[in-house]
mmCIF file of the C-alpha atoms, coordinates in Angstrom:
data_MODEL
# 
_entry.id   MODEL 
# 
loop_
_atom_site.group_PDB 
_atom_site.id 
_atom_site.type_symbol 
_atom_site.label_atom_id 
_atom_site.label_alt_id 
_atom_site.label_comp_id 
_atom_site.label_asym_id 
_atom_site.label_entity_id 
_atom_site.label_seq_id 
_atom_site.pdbx_PDB_ins_code 
_atom_site.Cartn_x 
_atom_site.Cartn_y 
_atom_site.Cartn_z 
_atom_site.occupancy 
_atom_site.B_iso_or_equiv 
_atom_site.pdbx_formal_charge 
_atom_site.auth_seq_id 
_atom_site.auth_comp_id 
_atom_site.auth_asym_id 
_atom_site.auth_atom_id 
_atom_site.pdbx_PDB_model_num 
ATOM 1   C CA . MET A 1 1   ? 63.195 145.297 118.768 1.00 0.00 ? 1   MET A CA 1 
ATOM 2   C CA . LYS A 1 2   ? 59.375 144.843 117.200 1.00 0.00 ? 2   LYS A CA 1 
ATOM 3   C CA . LYS A 1 3   ? 60.246 144.617 113.428 1.00 0.00 ? 3   LYS A CA 1 
ATOM 4   C CA . ILE A 1 4   ? 63.377 142.300 114.793 1.00 0.00 ? 4   ILE A CA 1 
ATOM 5   C CA . ILE A 1 5   ? 59.743 139.856 116.273 1.00 0.00 ? 5   ILE A CA 1 
ATOM 6   C CA . ILE A 1 6   ? 58.551 140.545 113.277 1.00 0.00 ? 6   ILE A CA 1 
ATOM 7   C CA . ILE A 1 7   ? 60.638 139.276 110.531 1.00 0.00 ? 7   ILE A CA 1 
ATOM 8   C CA . LEU A 1 8   ? 61.628 136.433 112.695 1.00 0.00 ? 8   LEU A CA 1 
ATOM 9   C CA . LEU A 1 9   ? 57.953 135.454 112.525 1.00 0.00 ? 9   LEU A CA 1 
ATOM 10  C CA . LEU A 1 10  ? 57.649 135.817 109.142 1.00 0.00 ? 10  LEU A CA 1 
ATOM 11  C CA . ILE A 1 11  ? 61.120 133.833 108.572 1.00 0.00 ? 11  ILE A CA 1 
ATOM 12  C CA . ILE A 1 12  ? 59.495 130.691 111.531 1.00 0.00 ? 12  ILE A CA 1 
ATOM 13  C CA . LEU A 1 13  ? 55.901 130.538 110.405 1.00 0.00 ? 13  LEU A CA 1 
ATOM 14  C CA . PRO A 1 14  ? 56.177 129.259 106.541 1.00 0.00 ? 14  PRO A CA 1 
ATOM 15  C CA . THR A 1 15  ? 57.758 126.436 108.638 1.00 0.00 ? 15  THR A CA 1 
ATOM 16  C CA . PHE A 1 16  ? 54.843 125.342 110.370 1.00 0.00 ? 16  PHE A CA 1 
ATOM 17  C CA . ALA A 1 17  ? 51.958 126.820 108.458 1.00 0.00 ? 17  ALA A CA 1 
ATOM 18  C CA . TYR A 1 18  ? 51.102 124.141 106.777 1.00 0.00 ? 18  TYR A CA 1 
ATOM 19  C CA . GLU A 1 19  ? 49.767 120.126 108.012 1.00 0.00 ? 19  GLU A CA 1 
ATOM 20  C CA . VAL A 1 20  ? 48.958 118.603 105.130 1.00 0.00 ? 20  VAL A CA 1 
ATOM 21  C CA . PHE A 1 21  ? 48.339 114.251 104.749 1.00 0.00 ? 21  PHE A CA 1 
ATOM 22  C CA . MET A 1 22  ? 47.974 112.807 101.502 1.00 0.00 ? 22  MET A CA 1 
ATOM 23  C CA . PRO A 1 23  ? 45.575 109.538 101.505 1.00 0.00 ? 23  PRO A CA 1 
ATOM 24  C CA . ASP A 1 24  ? 48.676 107.301 100.498 1.00 0.00 ? 24  ASP A CA 1 
ATOM 25  C CA . THR A 1 25  ? 50.561 108.066 103.738 1.00 0.00 ? 25  THR A CA 1 
ATOM 26  C CA . TYR A 1 26  ? 47.770 107.118 105.855 1.00 0.00 ? 26  TYR A CA 1 
ATOM 27  C CA . LYS A 1 27  ? 47.907 104.272 108.454 1.00 0.00 ? 27  LYS A CA 1 
ATOM 28  C CA . TYR A 1 28  ? 45.242 104.064 111.181 1.00 0.00 ? 28  TYR A CA 1 
ATOM 29  C CA . LYS A 1 29  ? 47.573 104.921 114.595 1.00 0.00 ? 29  LYS A CA 1 
ATOM 30  C CA . ASN A 1 30  ? 45.347 106.018 117.393 1.00 0.00 ? 30  ASN A CA 1 
ATOM 31  C CA . GLN A 1 31  ? 47.694 106.802 120.474 1.00 0.00 ? 31  GLN A CA 1 
ATOM 32  C CA . GLY A 1 32  ? 47.425 103.076 122.176 1.00 0.00 ? 32  GLY A CA 1 
ATOM 33  C CA . ASP A 1 33  ? 44.008 102.752 120.393 1.00 0.00 ? 33  ASP A CA 1 
ATOM 34  C CA . LYS A 1 34  ? 42.918 98.626  120.614 1.00 0.00 ? 34  LYS A CA 1 
ATOM 35  C CA . LEU A 1 35  ? 40.889 97.514  118.496 1.00 0.00 ? 35  LEU A CA 1 
ATOM 36  C CA . LEU A 1 36  ? 39.066 94.199  117.722 1.00 0.00 ? 36  LEU A CA 1 
ATOM 37  C CA . PHE A 1 37  ? 36.690 92.959  114.466 1.00 0.00 ? 37  PHE A CA 1 
ATOM 38  C CA . VAL A 1 38  ? 33.417 91.128  115.522 1.00 0.00 ? 38  VAL A CA 1 
ATOM 39  C CA . VAL A 1 39  ? 32.239 90.041  112.144 1.00 0.00 ? 39  VAL A CA 1 
ATOM 40  C CA . ASP A 1 40  ? 29.234 88.015  111.296 1.00 0.00 ? 40  ASP A CA 1 
ATOM 41  C CA . PHE A 1 41  ? 29.482 84.665  109.611 1.00 0.00 ? 41  PHE A CA 1 
ATOM 42  C CA . SER A 1 42  ? 25.895 83.353  110.877 1.00 0.00 ? 42  SER A CA 1 
ATOM 43  C CA . ASN A 1 43  ? 24.391 81.411  107.805 1.00 0.00 ? 43  ASN A CA 1 
ATOM 44  C CA . SER A 1 44  ? 22.782 84.449  105.917 1.00 0.00 ? 44  SER A CA 1 
ATOM 45  C CA . MET A 1 45  ? 26.588 84.896  104.549 1.00 0.00 ? 45  MET A CA 1 
ATOM 46  C CA . THR A 1 46  ? 26.622 82.590  101.786 1.00 0.00 ? 46  THR A CA 1 
ATOM 47  C CA . SER A 1 47  ? 23.681 84.311  100.040 1.00 0.00 ? 47  SER A CA 1 
ATOM 48  C CA . TYR A 1 48  ? 24.416 85.907  97.147  1.00 0.00 ? 48  TYR A CA 1 
ATOM 49  C CA . LEU A 1 49  ? 24.740 89.851  96.674  1.00 0.00 ? 49  LEU A CA 1 
ATOM 50  C CA . ASN A 1 50  ? 25.507 91.392  93.380  1.00 0.00 ? 50  ASN A CA 1 
ATOM 51  C CA . HIS A 1 51  ? 27.049 87.651  91.643  1.00 0.00 ? 51  HIS A CA 1 
ATOM 52  C CA . GLN A 1 52  ? 29.701 87.267  95.138  1.00 0.00 ? 52  GLN A CA 1 
ATOM 53  C CA . THR A 1 53  ? 28.697 85.555  98.331  1.00 0.00 ? 53  THR A CA 1 
ATOM 54  C CA . LYS A 1 54  ? 28.411 87.958  101.312 1.00 0.00 ? 54  LYS A CA 1 
ATOM 55  C CA . VAL A 1 55  ? 31.154 85.940  103.417 1.00 0.00 ? 55  VAL A CA 1 
ATOM 56  C CA . ASN A 1 56  ? 33.674 86.314  100.375 1.00 0.00 ? 56  ASN A CA 1 
ATOM 57  C CA . GLN A 1 57  ? 33.099 89.991  99.732  1.00 0.00 ? 57  GLN A CA 1 
ATOM 58  C CA . VAL A 1 58  ? 34.425 90.799  103.833 1.00 0.00 ? 58  VAL A CA 1 
ATOM 59  C CA . LYS A 1 59  ? 37.188 88.795  103.485 1.00 0.00 ? 59  LYS A CA 1 
ATOM 60  C CA . GLU A 1 60  ? 38.424 90.698  100.563 1.00 0.00 ? 60  GLU A CA 1 
ATOM 61  C CA . MET A 1 61  ? 37.805 93.584  101.646 1.00 0.00 ? 61  MET A CA 1 
ATOM 62  C CA . MET A 1 62  ? 39.735 92.264  105.494 1.00 0.00 ? 62  MET A CA 1 
ATOM 63  C CA . SER A 1 63  ? 42.673 91.634  103.247 1.00 0.00 ? 63  SER A CA 1 
ATOM 64  C CA . ASP A 1 64  ? 42.856 95.016  101.334 1.00 0.00 ? 64  ASP A CA 1 
ATOM 65  C CA . ILE A 1 65  ? 42.088 97.327  104.483 1.00 0.00 ? 65  ILE A CA 1 
ATOM 66  C CA . LEU A 1 66  ? 44.036 94.921  107.251 1.00 0.00 ? 66  LEU A CA 1 
ATOM 67  C CA . PRO A 1 67  ? 47.861 95.975  105.815 1.00 0.00 ? 67  PRO A CA 1 
ATOM 68  C CA . LYS A 1 68  ? 46.791 99.573  105.568 1.00 0.00 ? 68  LYS A CA 1 
ATOM 69  C CA . ILE A 1 69  ? 46.554 99.347  110.152 1.00 0.00 ? 69  ILE A CA 1 
ATOM 70  C CA . SER A 1 70  ? 49.971 100.483 111.485 1.00 0.00 ? 70  SER A CA 1 
ATOM 71  C CA . SER A 1 71  ? 52.192 98.143  113.180 1.00 0.00 ? 71  SER A CA 1 
ATOM 72  C CA . ASP A 1 72  ? 51.947 99.749  116.316 1.00 0.00 ? 72  ASP A CA 1 
ATOM 73  C CA . THR A 1 73  ? 47.797 99.394  116.828 1.00 0.00 ? 73  THR A CA 1 
ATOM 74  C CA . GLN A 1 74  ? 46.809 96.076  118.825 1.00 0.00 ? 74  GLN A CA 1 
ATOM 75  C CA . VAL A 1 75  ? 44.469 93.921  116.088 1.00 0.00 ? 75  VAL A CA 1 
ATOM 76  C CA . GLY A 1 76  ? 41.962 91.355  117.107 1.00 0.00 ? 76  GLY A CA 1 
ATOM 77  C CA . LEU A 1 77  ? 39.810 89.304  115.874 1.00 0.00 ? 77  LEU A CA 1 
ATOM 78  C CA . ARG A 1 78  ? 35.950 87.708  116.949 1.00 0.00 ? 78  ARG A CA 1 
ATOM 79  C CA . VAL A 1 79  ? 33.211 85.903  114.806 1.00 0.00 ? 79  VAL A CA 1 
ATOM 80  C CA . TYR A 1 80  ? 30.005 84.795  115.954 1.00 0.00 ? 80  TYR A CA 1 
ATOM 81  C CA . GLY A 1 81  ? 27.820 82.227  113.793 1.00 0.00 ? 81  GLY A CA 1 
ATOM 82  C CA . HIS A 1 82  ? 30.321 79.991  113.051 1.00 0.00 ? 82  HIS A CA 1 
ATOM 83  C CA . THR A 1 83  ? 28.945 77.170  113.990 1.00 0.00 ? 83  THR A CA 1 
ATOM 84  C CA . CYS A 1 84  ? 25.797 74.968  113.725 1.00 0.00 ? 84  CYS A CA 1 
ATOM 85  C CA . ASN A 1 85  ? 23.878 74.505  116.816 1.00 0.00 ? 85  ASN A CA 1 
ATOM 86  C CA . ILE A 1 86  ? 20.641 72.554  117.163 1.00 0.00 ? 86  ILE A CA 1 
ATOM 87  C CA . ILE A 1 87  ? 19.787 73.877  120.900 1.00 0.00 ? 87  ILE A CA 1 
ATOM 88  C CA . ALA A 1 88  ? 18.723 77.198  120.127 1.00 0.00 ? 88  ALA A CA 1 
ATOM 89  C CA . PHE A 1 89  ? 20.997 78.076  123.753 1.00 0.00 ? 89  PHE A CA 1 
ATOM 90  C CA . ASN A 1 90  ? 23.935 76.629  122.240 1.00 0.00 ? 90  ASN A CA 1 
ATOM 91  C CA . ALA A 1 91  ? 23.299 78.798  118.954 1.00 0.00 ? 91  ALA A CA 1 
ATOM 92  C CA . CYS A 1 92  ? 23.190 82.210  120.912 1.00 0.00 ? 92  CYS A CA 1 
ATOM 93  C CA . ARG A 1 93  ? 26.561 81.351  121.830 1.00 0.00 ? 93  ARG A CA 1 
ATOM 94  C CA . SER A 1 94  ? 28.095 80.792  119.110 1.00 0.00 ? 94  SER A CA 1 
ATOM 95  C CA . SER A 1 95  ? 31.190 83.274  119.298 1.00 0.00 ? 95  SER A CA 1 
ATOM 96  C CA . GLU A 1 96  ? 34.693 83.086  119.645 1.00 0.00 ? 96  GLU A CA 1 
ATOM 97  C CA . LEU A 1 97  ? 38.010 85.159  120.240 1.00 0.00 ? 97  LEU A CA 1 
ATOM 98  C CA . ILE A 1 98  ? 39.876 84.090  116.958 1.00 0.00 ? 98  ILE A CA 1 
ATOM 99  C CA . VAL A 1 99  ? 42.696 86.748  117.066 1.00 0.00 ? 99  VAL A CA 1 
ATOM 100 C CA . PRO A 1 100 ? 44.086 88.212  120.271 1.00 0.00 ? 100 PRO A CA 1 
ATOM 101 C CA . LEU A 1 101 ? 44.116 91.704  120.663 1.00 0.00 ? 101 LEU A CA 1 
ATOM 102 C CA . GLY A 1 102 ? 48.247 91.701  119.813 1.00 0.00 ? 102 GLY A CA 1 
ATOM 103 C CA . TYR A 1 103 ? 50.945 93.181  117.405 1.00 0.00 ? 103 TYR A CA 1 
ATOM 104 C CA . ASP A 1 104 ? 50.964 92.477  113.183 1.00 0.00 ? 104 ASP A CA 1 
ATOM 105 C CA . ASN A 1 105 ? 48.022 90.349  113.430 1.00 0.00 ? 105 ASN A CA 1 
ATOM 106 C CA . SER A 1 106 ? 46.951 91.248  109.837 1.00 0.00 ? 106 SER A CA 1 
ATOM 107 C CA . THR A 1 107 ? 48.662 87.799  108.119 1.00 0.00 ? 107 THR A CA 1 
ATOM 108 C CA . LYS A 1 108 ? 46.712 86.247  110.777 1.00 0.00 ? 108 LYS A CA 1 
ATOM 109 C CA . ILE A 1 109 ? 43.686 87.345  110.786 1.00 0.00 ? 109 ILE A CA 1 
ATOM 110 C CA . SER A 1 110 ? 43.499 87.384  107.510 1.00 0.00 ? 110 SER A CA 1 
ATOM 111 C CA . SER A 1 111 ? 44.048 84.047  107.035 1.00 0.00 ? 111 SER A CA 1 
ATOM 112 C CA . GLU A 1 112 ? 41.813 82.726  109.424 1.00 0.00 ? 112 GLU A CA 1 
ATOM 113 C CA . LEU A 1 113 ? 38.875 84.826  107.759 1.00 0.00 ? 113 LEU A CA 1 
ATOM 114 C CA . HIS A 1 114 ? 39.784 82.569  104.864 1.00 0.00 ? 114 HIS A CA 1 
ATOM 115 C CA . ARG A 1 115 ? 39.020 79.257  106.712 1.00 0.00 ? 115 ARG A CA 1 
ATOM 116 C CA . LEU A 1 116 ? 35.916 80.204  108.957 1.00 0.00 ? 116 LEU A CA 1 
ATOM 117 C CA . LYS A 1 117 ? 32.623 78.943  107.013 1.00 0.00 ? 117 LYS A CA 1 
ATOM 118 C CA . PRO A 1 118 ? 29.427 80.835  107.768 1.00 0.00 ? 118 PRO A CA 1 
ATOM 119 C CA . LYS A 1 119 ? 26.917 78.344  109.605 1.00 0.00 ? 119 LYS A CA 1 
ATOM 120 C CA . GLY A 1 120 ? 24.469 79.843  112.124 1.00 0.00 ? 120 GLY A CA 1 
ATOM 121 C CA . MET A 1 121 ? 22.310 82.708  114.275 1.00 0.00 ? 121 MET A CA 1 
ATOM 122 C CA . THR A 1 122 ? 23.629 85.811  114.774 1.00 0.00 ? 122 THR A CA 1 
ATOM 123 C CA . PRO A 1 123 ? 24.163 86.706  118.625 1.00 0.00 ? 123 PRO A CA 1 
ATOM 124 C CA . ILE A 1 124 ? 25.255 90.524  117.560 1.00 0.00 ? 124 ILE A CA 1 
ATOM 125 C CA . THR A 1 125 ? 24.903 90.968  122.190 1.00 0.00 ? 125 THR A CA 1 
ATOM 126 C CA . TYR A 1 126 ? 26.690 87.759  123.504 1.00 0.00 ? 126 TYR A CA 1 
ATOM 127 C CA . SER A 1 127 ? 29.541 88.675  120.399 1.00 0.00 ? 127 SER A CA 1 
ATOM 128 C CA . LEU A 1 128 ? 29.552 92.436  122.112 1.00 0.00 ? 128 LEU A CA 1 
ATOM 129 C CA . LYS A 1 129 ? 29.330 91.473  126.002 1.00 0.00 ? 129 LYS A CA 1 
ATOM 130 C CA . GLN A 1 130 ? 32.408 89.027  125.214 1.00 0.00 ? 130 GLN A CA 1 
ATOM 131 C CA . ALA A 1 131 ? 34.319 91.727  123.818 1.00 0.00 ? 131 ALA A CA 1 
ATOM 132 C CA . VAL A 1 132 ? 34.346 93.929  126.869 1.00 0.00 ? 132 VAL A CA 1 
ATOM 133 C CA . LYS A 1 133 ? 34.199 91.666  129.608 1.00 0.00 ? 133 LYS A CA 1 
ATOM 134 C CA . LYS A 1 134 ? 36.656 89.334  128.143 1.00 0.00 ? 134 LYS A CA 1 
ATOM 135 C CA . ASP A 1 135 ? 38.507 90.304  125.247 1.00 0.00 ? 135 ASP A CA 1 
ATOM 136 C CA . PHE A 1 136 ? 39.585 94.050  126.788 1.00 0.00 ? 136 PHE A CA 1 
ATOM 137 C CA . ASN A 1 137 ? 40.176 92.083  130.013 1.00 0.00 ? 137 ASN A CA 1 
ATOM 138 C CA . GLY A 1 138 ? 43.745 93.892  131.042 1.00 0.00 ? 138 GLY A CA 1 
ATOM 139 C CA . HIS A 1 139 ? 43.937 96.462  128.481 1.00 0.00 ? 139 HIS A CA 1 
ATOM 140 C CA . ASP A 1 140 ? 44.029 99.731  129.394 1.00 0.00 ? 140 ASP A CA 1 
ATOM 141 C CA . GLY A 1 141 ? 43.724 102.870 127.027 1.00 0.00 ? 141 GLY A CA 1 
ATOM 142 C CA . ILE A 1 142 ? 40.759 103.233 124.188 1.00 0.00 ? 142 ILE A CA 1 
ATOM 143 C CA . LYS A 1 143 ? 39.106 100.058 122.830 1.00 0.00 ? 143 LYS A CA 1 
ATOM 144 C CA . HIS A 1 144 ? 37.605 100.432 119.376 1.00 0.00 ? 144 HIS A CA 1 
ATOM 145 C CA . ILE A 1 145 ? 35.315 97.635  117.970 1.00 0.00 ? 145 ILE A CA 1 
ATOM 146 C CA . ILE A 1 146 ? 33.787 97.500  114.498 1.00 0.00 ? 146 ILE A CA 1 
ATOM 147 C CA . LEU A 1 147 ? 30.874 95.102  113.871 1.00 0.00 ? 147 LEU A CA 1 
ATOM 148 C CA . LEU A 1 148 ? 29.976 93.847  110.916 1.00 0.00 ? 148 LEU A CA 1 
ATOM 149 C CA . THR A 1 149 ? 26.886 92.452  110.499 1.00 0.00 ? 149 THR A CA 1 
ATOM 150 C CA . ASP A 1 150 ? 24.167 91.526  107.361 1.00 0.00 ? 150 ASP A CA 1 
ATOM 151 C CA . GLY A 1 151 ? 21.321 91.423  109.713 1.00 0.00 ? 151 GLY A CA 1 
ATOM 152 C CA . GLY A 1 152 ? 20.572 92.444  113.148 1.00 0.00 ? 152 GLY A CA 1 
ATOM 153 C CA . GLU A 1 153 ? 20.438 90.370  116.627 1.00 0.00 ? 153 GLU A CA 1 
ATOM 154 C CA . ASN A 1 154 ? 18.056 86.625  116.437 1.00 0.00 ? 154 ASN A CA 1 
ATOM 155 C CA . CYS A 1 155 ? 18.855 85.526  119.891 1.00 0.00 ? 155 CYS A CA 1 
ATOM 156 C CA . ASP A 1 156 ? 16.210 87.657  121.745 1.00 0.00 ? 156 ASP A CA 1 
ATOM 157 C CA . GLU A 1 157 ? 18.959 90.502  123.053 1.00 0.00 ? 157 GLU A CA 1 
ATOM 158 C CA . SER A 1 158 ? 19.466 93.934  122.094 1.00 0.00 ? 158 SER A CA 1 
ATOM 159 C CA . PRO A 1 159 ? 22.687 95.136  121.896 1.00 0.00 ? 159 PRO A CA 1 
ATOM 160 C CA . CYS A 1 160 ? 20.701 99.138  121.803 1.00 0.00 ? 160 CYS A CA 1 
ATOM 161 C CA . ASP A 1 161 ? 19.830 98.184  125.412 1.00 0.00 ? 161 ASP A CA 1 
ATOM 162 C CA . TYR A 1 162 ? 23.301 96.337  126.181 1.00 0.00 ? 162 TYR A CA 1 
ATOM 163 C CA . SER A 1 163 ? 25.257 99.851  124.765 1.00 0.00 ? 163 SER A CA 1 
ATOM 164 C CA . ILE A 1 164 ? 23.455 102.394 126.668 1.00 0.00 ? 164 ILE A CA 1 
ATOM 165 C CA . GLU A 1 165 ? 23.980 99.613  129.987 1.00 0.00 ? 165 GLU A CA 1 
ATOM 166 C CA . LEU A 1 166 ? 27.598 99.877  129.109 1.00 0.00 ? 166 LEU A CA 1 
ATOM 167 C CA . MET A 1 167 ? 27.814 103.406 128.603 1.00 0.00 ? 167 MET A CA 1 
ATOM 168 C CA . LYS A 1 168 ? 26.675 104.083 132.023 1.00 0.00 ? 168 LYS A CA 1 
ATOM 169 C CA . GLN A 1 169 ? 29.727 102.181 133.866 1.00 0.00 ? 169 GLN A CA 1 
ATOM 170 C CA . ARG A 1 170 ? 32.197 103.006 131.515 1.00 0.00 ? 170 ARG A CA 1 
ATOM 171 C CA . ARG A 1 171 ? 33.350 105.364 128.428 1.00 0.00 ? 171 ARG A CA 1 
ATOM 172 C CA . ASP A 1 172 ? 36.541 103.883 127.125 1.00 0.00 ? 172 ASP A CA 1 
ATOM 173 C CA . ILE A 1 173 ? 35.038 101.620 124.339 1.00 0.00 ? 173 ILE A CA 1 
ATOM 174 C CA . LYS A 1 174 ? 33.599 103.056 121.131 1.00 0.00 ? 174 LYS A CA 1 
ATOM 175 C CA . ILE A 1 175 ? 31.390 100.451 119.035 1.00 0.00 ? 175 ILE A CA 1 
ATOM 176 C CA . ASP A 1 176 ? 31.538 101.267 115.699 1.00 0.00 ? 176 ASP A CA 1 
ATOM 177 C CA . VAL A 1 177 ? 29.633 99.520  112.572 1.00 0.00 ? 177 VAL A CA 1 
ATOM 178 C CA . ILE A 1 178 ? 28.960 98.381  109.418 1.00 0.00 ? 178 ILE A CA 1 
ATOM 179 C CA . ALA A 1 179 ? 24.948 97.287  107.845 1.00 0.00 ? 179 ALA A CA 1 
ATOM 180 C CA . PHE A 1 180 ? 25.879 94.660  104.650 1.00 0.00 ? 180 PHE A CA 1 
ATOM 181 C CA . ASP A 1 181 ? 22.863 95.032  102.902 1.00 0.00 ? 181 ASP A CA 1 
ATOM 182 C CA . VAL A 1 182 ? 20.276 95.053  105.875 1.00 0.00 ? 182 VAL A CA 1 
ATOM 183 C CA . HIS A 1 183 ? 17.035 96.157  105.420 1.00 0.00 ? 183 HIS A CA 1 
ATOM 184 C CA . ASP A 1 184 ? 15.025 95.706  107.974 1.00 0.00 ? 184 ASP A CA 1 
ATOM 185 C CA . GLY A 1 185 ? 13.921 99.110  109.502 1.00 0.00 ? 185 GLY A CA 1 
ATOM 186 C CA . ASP A 1 186 ? 14.040 97.643  113.711 1.00 0.00 ? 186 ASP A CA 1 
ATOM 187 C CA . ASP A 1 187 ? 17.473 96.149  113.248 1.00 0.00 ? 187 ASP A CA 1 
ATOM 188 C CA . LEU A 1 188 ? 18.494 99.222  111.152 1.00 0.00 ? 188 LEU A CA 1 
ATOM 189 C CA . ALA A 1 189 ? 17.616 101.049 114.285 1.00 0.00 ? 189 ALA A CA 1 
ATOM 190 C CA . GLN A 1 190 ? 18.908 98.669  116.518 1.00 0.00 ? 190 GLN A CA 1 
ATOM 191 C CA . LEU A 1 191 ? 22.606 98.395  114.828 1.00 0.00 ? 191 LEU A CA 1 
ATOM 192 C CA . LYS A 1 192 ? 23.134 102.644 114.803 1.00 0.00 ? 192 LYS A CA 1 
ATOM 193 C CA . CYS A 1 193 ? 21.481 103.208 118.384 1.00 0.00 ? 193 CYS A CA 1 
ATOM 194 C CA . THR A 1 194 ? 24.093 100.633 119.213 1.00 0.00 ? 194 THR A CA 1 
ATOM 195 C CA . ALA A 1 195 ? 27.147 103.102 117.073 1.00 0.00 ? 195 ALA A CA 1 
ATOM 196 C CA . ASP A 1 196 ? 25.219 106.454 118.137 1.00 0.00 ? 196 ASP A CA 1 
ATOM 197 C CA . VAL A 1 197 ? 25.509 105.500 121.790 1.00 0.00 ? 197 VAL A CA 1 
ATOM 198 C CA . THR A 1 198 ? 29.289 104.791 122.072 1.00 0.00 ? 198 THR A CA 1 
ATOM 199 C CA . GLY A 1 199 ? 30.375 107.575 119.398 1.00 0.00 ? 199 GLY A CA 1 
ATOM 200 C CA . GLY A 1 200 ? 30.733 105.438 116.764 1.00 0.00 ? 200 GLY A CA 1 
ATOM 201 C CA . SER A 1 201 ? 30.151 105.935 113.295 1.00 0.00 ? 201 SER A CA 1 
ATOM 202 C CA . PHE A 1 202 ? 27.299 103.808 111.711 1.00 0.00 ? 202 PHE A CA 1 
ATOM 203 C CA . ARG A 1 203 ? 27.815 102.787 107.933 1.00 0.00 ? 203 ARG A CA 1 
ATOM 204 C CA . GLU A 1 204 ? 25.775 100.747 105.211 1.00 0.00 ? 204 GLU A CA 1 
ATOM 205 C CA . ALA A 1 205 ? 26.753 98.861  102.643 1.00 0.00 ? 205 ALA A CA 1 
ATOM 206 C CA . GLU A 1 206 ? 25.676 97.328  99.759  1.00 0.00 ? 206 GLU A CA 1 
ATOM 207 C CA . THR A 1 207 ? 28.219 96.390  97.415  1.00 0.00 ? 207 THR A CA 1 
ATOM 208 C CA . LYS A 1 208 ? 32.046 95.211  98.417  1.00 0.00 ? 208 LYS A CA 1 
ATOM 209 C CA . ALA A 1 209 ? 33.254 99.223  97.454  1.00 0.00 ? 209 ALA A CA 1 
ATOM 210 C CA . GLU A 1 210 ? 31.222 100.087 99.935  1.00 0.00 ? 210 GLU A CA 1 
ATOM 211 C CA . LEU A 1 211 ? 32.083 97.849  102.345 1.00 0.00 ? 211 LEU A CA 1 
ATOM 212 C CA . LEU A 1 212 ? 35.619 98.907  101.944 1.00 0.00 ? 212 LEU A CA 1 
ATOM 213 C CA . ASN A 1 213 ? 34.966 102.235 101.596 1.00 0.00 ? 213 ASN A CA 1 
ATOM 214 C CA . SER A 1 214 ? 33.104 102.249 105.314 1.00 0.00 ? 214 SER A CA 1 
ATOM 215 C CA . MET A 1 215 ? 35.830 100.305 106.635 1.00 0.00 ? 215 MET A CA 1 
ATOM 216 C CA . GLU A 1 216 ? 38.258 102.877 105.677 1.00 0.00 ? 216 GLU A CA 1 
ATOM 217 C CA . ASP A 1 217 ? 36.069 105.636 106.962 1.00 0.00 ? 217 ASP A CA 1 
ATOM 218 C CA . MET A 1 218 ? 36.216 103.918 110.916 1.00 0.00 ? 218 MET A CA 1 
ATOM 219 C CA . ILE A 1 219 ? 39.511 103.045 110.773 1.00 0.00 ? 219 ILE A CA 1 
ATOM 220 C CA . LEU A 1 220 ? 42.225 105.626 108.358 1.00 0.00 ? 220 LEU A CA 1 
ATOM 221 C CA . PRO A 1 221 ? 42.466 109.545 109.656 1.00 0.00 ? 221 PRO A CA 1 
ATOM 222 C CA . HIS A 1 222 ? 40.054 111.786 107.831 1.00 0.00 ? 222 HIS A CA 1 
ATOM 223 C CA . LYS A 1 223 ? 42.544 114.388 105.535 1.00 0.00 ? 223 LYS A CA 1 
ATOM 224 C CA . LYS A 1 224 ? 43.752 117.239 107.487 1.00 0.00 ? 224 LYS A CA 1 
ATOM 225 C CA . VAL A 1 225 ? 44.416 120.763 106.029 1.00 0.00 ? 225 VAL A CA 1 
ATOM 226 C CA . GLU A 1 226 ? 45.534 123.222 108.309 1.00 0.00 ? 226 GLU A CA 1 
ATOM 227 C CA . ALA A 1 227 ? 46.807 126.147 106.049 1.00 0.00 ? 227 ALA A CA 1 
ATOM 228 C CA . VAL A 1 228 ? 47.963 129.935 107.884 1.00 0.00 ? 228 VAL A CA 1 
ATOM 229 C CA . ILE A 1 229 ? 47.923 132.439 104.930 1.00 0.00 ? 229 ILE A CA 1 
ATOM 230 C CA . ILE A 1 230 ? 50.555 135.272 105.536 1.00 0.00 ? 230 ILE A CA 1 
ATOM 231 C CA . LYS A 1 231 ? 50.781 138.293 102.690 1.00 0.00 ? 231 LYS A CA 1 
# 
């Protein structure tokens, strides 16, 4: 009987011994994860980096990444700094949910991104608050924010402090942060803290290629290889 069991194991195990996922089959799908892009459209995004405006590099990167997201994932877009206001109070509330969370939103998000132009300030904390309180309202499960910015908060708030307070109240939100062409030490520390305390990832990018790689790291499953060697 013991020999029969061993023989059966030798037949069955090779079938299930290998679990390999190749890069060309990657799709973003995280069992009900809600993915909200929060993208910087402040005036500084009009500046040039590597012979191209930063905002155009972001738009091209998003056009590349959006088709890779599974149609089973609810995706949305919030932007900030896309309006110009003389009054500081209004400028620091220039944040808008352009595309609410929903399925098959990739084409719509790409279209809206190409329509928008950078104009104003950088109300990061206010945008995160709006995302948590309003954009995710009524949605269960894990809620995933990817914040892409080319600078730190300039509206007298702290995204780090807000994230710390947020985690005291709830643990269903993760914030990944991509700092695009950010060099100020205090700004980087604030942004890294925002990601770290929520269990998110923090990446710095200086080129469009680095921008794309950073985004792929955040939304595509890592290559997973498991093997059992049977002699």
